[in-house]
C-alpha positions, 0 to 999 in steps of 0.5 A: 500500500502506498502512503500519501501526504495531504494538506487540509484545514486543522479544524476540518481534520479534527471534525473528520477524526471525530466523525471517524471516532463516532463510526468506530473507525479511523480517519485513514479508513474513512479516507480509504473508503472515500477513495475507493468510492471515488475510483469506482465512479467512472466504472459505474457511470460507464455501466449506467451509460451502457444500460441506458443505451441498451434500453434506448428502444423502450418508450414510456408512452409519457409524459405523465402527470401525478393524476395519470399515475394515481390508481383510481381506487385511491381516488375513490377511497379519498372521496369516501373519507371526505364524506 
């Protein structure tokens, strides 16, 4: 594992350390988790783009508004409750 040196505001570092303590971990581990997520974003973005390309043929028939999506049974129930 490679070591790196970072510079940050002292108050920010203390806040991050406190967050790590409340999560029962270390600032180092929080940083590793963040770095891992950051590194994985590009791959997730690429996978999402591929999925959207594969689903491009799907047509929703929309646009829809809230009333179009509300089941009629809910409208009847709401009407009966207001009586």
